[in-house]
C-alpha positions, -999 to 999 in steps of 0.1 A, spaced: -39 -313 816 -44 -280 798 -79 -265 797 -98 -252 767 -84 -217 772 -48 -230 773 -26 -236 743 6 -254 738 36 -230 740 62 -228 712 98 -237 720 108 -201 717 82 -190 743 93 -217 767 129 -206 765 119 -170 770 99 -179 801 127 -200 815 151 -171 812 127 -149 831 124 -176 859 87 -182 854 72 -213 871 44 -217 846 65 -229 817 45 -259 806 10 -246 810 8 -209 803 -25 -193 804 -28 -166 778 -48 -135 779 -84 -147 772 -90 -114 752 -65 -123 724 -77 -144 695 -48 -162 679 -67 -168 646 -73 -131 641 -36 -124 646 -26 -151 621 -52 -137 596 -38 -102 600 -3 -115 595 -14 -133 563 -31 -102 550 0 -81 556 21 -107 539 -1 -106 507 0 -68 507 38 -68 509 40 -94 481 16 -74 459 36 -42 465 69 -59 458 57 -76 426 73 -59 395 51 -40 371 54 -52 335 51 -31 304 19 -50 295 2 -37 326 7 0 317 -24 18 305 -4 33 276 1 -2 262 -36 -5 254 -35 27 233 -3 14 216 -19 -19 208 -49 -1 192 -26 21 171 -6 -9 160 -38 -27 150 -48 3 129 -14 4 113 -16 -32 104 -50 -27 88 -36 2 68 -7 -19 56 -30 -48 46 -52 -23 26 -20 -9 9 -9 -44 -1 -44 -50 -16 -42 -18 -36 -7 -26 -48 -18 -61 -58 -48 -47 -77 -22 -27 -98 6 -52 -99 2 -86 -83 35 -106 -82 35 -136 -105 8 -123 -128 14 -109 -162 -13 -82 -160 4 -50 -148 -18 -20 -151 10 6 -147 32 -11 -173 2 -14 -196 -6 23 -192 30 33 -199 30 11 -231 -3 25 -242 10 61 -238 42 52 -257 20 38 -285 1 70 -286 33 91 -290 45 67 -317 12 68 -336 9 106 -333 44 111 -345 39 88 -375 6 105 -384 22 140 -381 51 130 -404 26 117 -430 7 150 -428 39 171 -432 50 150 -461 16 154 -478 17 192 -472 52 194 -487 40 176 -518 10 199 -521 32 230 -519 56 216 -545 27 210 -570 14 245 -563 47 260 -572 48 240 -604 13 252 -614 23 288 -607 51 285 -632 28 272 -659 -2 295 -653 -2 331 -665 -36 340 -652 -32 364 -623 -64 352 -605 -53 316 -606 -19 325 -593 -35 343 -564 -55 312 -556 -24 291 -557 -7 315 -533 -36 311 -509 -32 273 -511 5 277 -503 -4 298 -473 -27 270 -460 0 245 -464 22 267 -442 -5 267 -416 -5 229 -417 33 229 -411 29 253 -381 1 234 -365 19 201 -367 43 213 -341 17 202 -316 32 167 -318 64 178 -303 47 194 -273 22 166 -267 50 140 -272 72 157 -245 43 159 -220 33 124 -226 69 112 -221 69 130 -187 38 110 -178 54 78 -189 85 86 -168 62 92 -138 44 59 -143 77 41 -146 89 58 -114 57 46 -96 62 11 -110 98 10 -96 86 21 -62 58 -4 -61 83 -31 -72 106 -20 -44 78 -23 -18 69 -57 -31 105 -68 -26 106 -54 9 75 -73 20 83 -103 0 61 -118 -28 47 -144 -4 29 -116 15 8 -111 -16 -2 -147 -20 -38 -155 -12 -49 -119 -14 -85 -117 -27 -88 -88 -51 -120 -69 -53 -140 -77 -85 -139 -50 -111 -172 -33 -121 -189 -52 -148 -190 -35 -181 -209 -52 -209 -193 -32 -236 -157 -35 -223 -149 -66 -244 -162 -49 -275 -144 -16 -269 -108 -28 -266 -96 -3 -291 -63 -6 -311 -40 -33 -297 -4 -28 -288 22 -40 -313 25 -77 -312 -8 -81 -292 -43 -88 -303 -54 -103 -336 -34 -93 -367 -49 -88 -401 -32 -120 -413 -50 -139 -386 -83 -125 -398 -75 -133 -435 -66 -168 -425 -102 -173 -412 -115 -169 -448 -89 -192 -465 
């Protein structure tokens, strides 16, 4: 019967001892200085080290990925802020478009200025014609001199009314720029998709108590017409 210090031999060990012609095949007394549990623990540790070294390194484990994730997060926040700013100017599905409104207001300014300038020029021409008629009827030299001065003033009116052409051209350039921005914003909305702008909470505009009272002249076809006001008194 094997003692405490003896252990059962494995089949491979028995076969090896038989080949060597040993007599102690069944009960082999090992070196008492060797601890089998320590050997097995060392083998297990070596096995884990080999498995860890052989394990593939994924991209997610790389330190650069942490930096990239941070940059992507910042990019996402910037995109969300851009969408919010675009929606504040032109939110899909809503009629209030600030850029379009601004362009229409500038067009209305050009139209009103042109109309007023034409009326001024027409009145100046009428004044000049009447001055010439008076000069033909008056023989007084002093009166004729005054009429000549009036004619000179009407010429100054003609010359200064050229401002409308310059301001009109510059205003039209601004309108074209606004229309260009509107097209680019519309393109960005189409790229992202209108659904990306749904549910966006727009920041509240600063409260202005006088804003409702200071609407100014309305665009053609908008606001309350004079006929609507007259109808209130009928």
